[in-house]
N, C-alpha and C positions, 0 to 999 in steps of 0.2 A: 249063693251066697250074694250077700248083698253088698251093692256102690258105696262106699263110703263117701258121703255129701261133700264136696266142693266148698272152699272157703265162701264162695258167692252163694251157694245154696245155702250157705248155713249162715249170712248175713239177710238173705232174702226170708229165711225163715223168721228169725229176730224182730226184723221190720214187720213183717205181716203178723207177729204176736204181740208187738207195741199198737200195731194199728188196729187187734182186736180189743186191746187193756185200753185204748185211747190213751198210752202215753206218749210221752215226747221224747226227741232224743236228748242223751244225757250233756252236759257242757261241762267244760271246765270252769276255773276262777275266773278268766277273762271272758265267758261269755261264747265262747268257741266250742265246736262238735266234740265230746270227750271221746275221740278213738282208743284209747286204751278201756274204757267203761265197755265201749261197743265189742271191741277184740276179744275181750273176758266172755262176756256176754255169748257170743256166738262163736267162742273157743277158737279163736282167729292170731294171728301174732299182729301186735301194733302196726309192725314194718309193712304189712301186705294192703295195706290201703293206701299207702302212700307209693309203693315199688308197682303197686295195679293201680292206679291212679288214671291213666292216659290210656289205658287196655280198654279194650272191646268187649263186655261181658255177652251172655247169652242174652240178655234182655235186648240188644242191640245196642245199645248204648256205653259209654265208657262208665266207669267206676267212679269217677268225677262225678259227671254227669246224676247218675243214677242217686248218690249220696248227695246230690244238689237237688234235686228233687224231691227225695225221702223225707230231706229237711225240712223242705217249702210245706208240705203235704203234712207230716208228722208235727213241726215243729221244733222246739228247745225249750229245754226245761229253763226254767230263769230263776238263776243262781245272785241272791243279790252276797257282793264279796265284802268283807271288812274292810278292804282297802275303798271302797266306794265311801262308805259312811265314817270313815278318819277321813279321807277328801275333803267330805262333804263338812265335816264339825269344822276342821281344819278353814275352809274357807269360808263359814260361817264366823268364826271367829276373827279372820281377818277384815270380814266387810263390817263386823262390829267395830272393830280398833278404827276401822278408814271412815264411820260414819261418824263416830265421835270426834273425830280430828276435824272433818266436815262442819261438824257443829259448831266444837271453840270458835274454827275458822269465820266462821258464818255471825257468831256471836261477837266477837272481835271485831268484825267488817261492821256489822250495823252498829257499833258503838262508834267507830271512826266515822260512819256515815251520819250516825248523829251528830256529832262535835263538829263535822266539816258542814252541813246544815247552818246550826249555830252560828259558827263562823260569817258562813256566806252573809247570815240577816245581818251581822252586825256590819260589816263590810257593804250592803245594800244602805244601810242605815248610814255609815259614813259619808256614802258616795251621796246621798240625797242631803244631807248638812253642804259638804261640799258646794254643791252642784247650788244651792240656796242665798252660800256665803258668795260661790261666785257670781251670782245673779244679783244680787245687793250689791255687791263691790262694782260693777259693770253699772248698776243701776247710780249710783252713785257719783263715779266717773262720767257720768253721762250729761246728769244734774248738773254737777262743776264745773263740766268743762276743762277738768283738769286732766294731764295725761301723765300715768307712770308707767316709766319704760325703763328695761335695764338695759343700760351701755357699758 
C-alpha cells in the first residue's frame, strides 16, 4: 500500500513541474504570489501555506524560505492590472491639465515681462531727459551766478 504524498511533497512536485515547463509562479492582481492557485494546483489548502510558514520542512528550510527561494528561481508571472492602466490614464490626464495651466501662466507672465520691459525703457528715457534738464539747469545757474533755493 503506497503512502499518500504530504502537502509539502505535493508542493515540491508542482515546483518541479513548473521548472520543467519553465513556467513562473502565478501571481494575484497585486503582483504577489497567488497561494490560492498554487494550493489548487497541488491539492492543498491555501491556509496550509500560512499555517506552516515557519515550520521546518523535509528539505531543512522553513516553508517561507523555500517559497522565497522558489520565487527567486522560477520568477513570477507578470500580470498587468487594469487598476494600473486606469491610474496611468488618470495621471496622464492630470499631467496634461497641469501642463496646460502652466502654459497659460507662462504666456501671461511673458506678456507681463514684455510690458514691464517697455515700461522700464520709458522710465530710463525719462531719467535721461531729467538728467539732461538738471544738467542744463545747473549749467545755467553756474553761468548766471543766480541761486534758486526753496525756503
